[in-house]
C-alpha positions, 0 to 999 in steps of 0.5 A, a space after each residue: 508470498 502473495 498478499 491475500 488482502 485488498 489494498 485499495 485504502 490504507 487508513 493511518 492512525 497514530 499508536 497514541 490513539 488506539 481508540 481511534 484505531 478501533 473505531 476506524 476499523 469499521 470505516 471501510 478501509 481495507 487496511 488499518 495502519 497503526 503508526 509509530 513513525 510520523 504520527 508520533 512525536 519524538 518524545 512519545 515514541 516509547 509511549 506509542 510502543 507501550 500502547 501498541 503492546 497493549 493491543 489484544 486480538 479481540 480488538 483487531 478486526 480485518 487487516 492490521 498494519 504497523 508502520 515502524 521508524 527507520 530501521 537505521 534508528 534506535 526507535 526503529 529497532 525498538 519498534 521491531 522488538 515490540 512487534 516481536 513481543 506483542 500478542 498481536 502479529 500484524 499482517 504487514 509491517 511498513 518500513 519507511 525511508 527505504 533506500 536500498 534492498 538491505 533495509 528490507 532484508 534486515 527486517 526480513 531476517 529479524 522477522 524470520 528468525 523470530 518465526 513471524 510471517 507478516 508481510 513487508 511494505 517498503 515506503 519509497 520516499 527519498 530520491 535515493 529510494 526512488 533511484 533504487 526502487 527496482 532493486 528494492 522491489 526484488 529484495 525479499 519474498 516477504 515484500 508485497 507492496 511498494 508505497 510512494 511517500 510524497 511529502 518526504 520525497 518532495 521536501 528532499 527534492 525541494 519540490 511542490 506536492 503538485 501532481 505533474 512534478 511528482 509524476 516521474 517518481 510515481 511512475 518509477 515506483 509503480 514500475 518497480 512494484 509491477 516488475 516484481 509482481 507487487 502491489 503499488 500504493 500511492 501517497 495520501 491527498 493531504 487536503 481534507 477539504 477537497 474531495 474532487 482533488 482526492 478523486 482526481 489524484 486517485 484516478 490519475 494514480 489508477 491510470 498509471 497502475 497503482 492499486 490503492 492509496 493511503 488515506 489520512 481521514 475516514 471521510 476519504 475512504 469511500 472516494 478512494 475505494 470507489 476509484 480503485 474498485 471495478 465499475 459494473 461496466 468494467 466487470 461486464 467488459 472483463 467477462 466478455 473478454 474472458 468469454 471470448 478467449 474461452 471460445 477460441 484458441 487465442 490471438 486477436 479478436 474484436 470485443 465490443 468493437 475494439 481489438 483485443 489481444 492476450 494483454 487484454 485478457 490479463 487485464 480482464 482476469 485481474 479485474 475479475 479477481 479484484 471484483 471477487 475479493 471485494 
């Protein structure tokens, strides 16, 4: 099950603020996520589910995601039941605190028995989850993305949010995603006042193979979309590479003064596919 939607930006909005969700759908994010987990206080979980249940198809424009609570909690199971009973089926369900393939398989089984077709995203945000990321990535055909949960992971590690300290975990998550043909989405940049840091972290994430980034405010969307979109130069390079391979029988050749082999063709095709889907 391959995702057919872009995943450069995933905008998070609390289920308690459906009005903001409706406005946010016009802000340019590829995916708009209604959050039942971290953005909802414990005392308001039931109210958040009731707000989600009120959502109607005419209120949804574009790709819809819902983040549930951990499936090993009463709230997580209640969240799933709410999704099953809702008039609107989300395109994807984000499963937090995933630490083993069984967590994903459980949600998959529940959705399958209810004849729901939504994709699953696994949020990897604990040391145990990072350690088992490769197995998690292969847990289910319904799974289309792994997401790195920076804040929770750093808290459990007793570490800071600094990029260098979190690089190893980020690499493990993106490797696990790519090994199973999944999308990899990076954690948010929490400093809303520093767009230079946002761009730098997005570019570093793109450099190691991430496809997008969670955003926590509409002002971050344009910056992140730009980083994870092919530049005109990249598109031109990709077309040159594809054209070069079409004119020969494969092997190594020179494009714009650089040696280019089959791996570069795969990269070029991925760039052109992303450009077409924008």
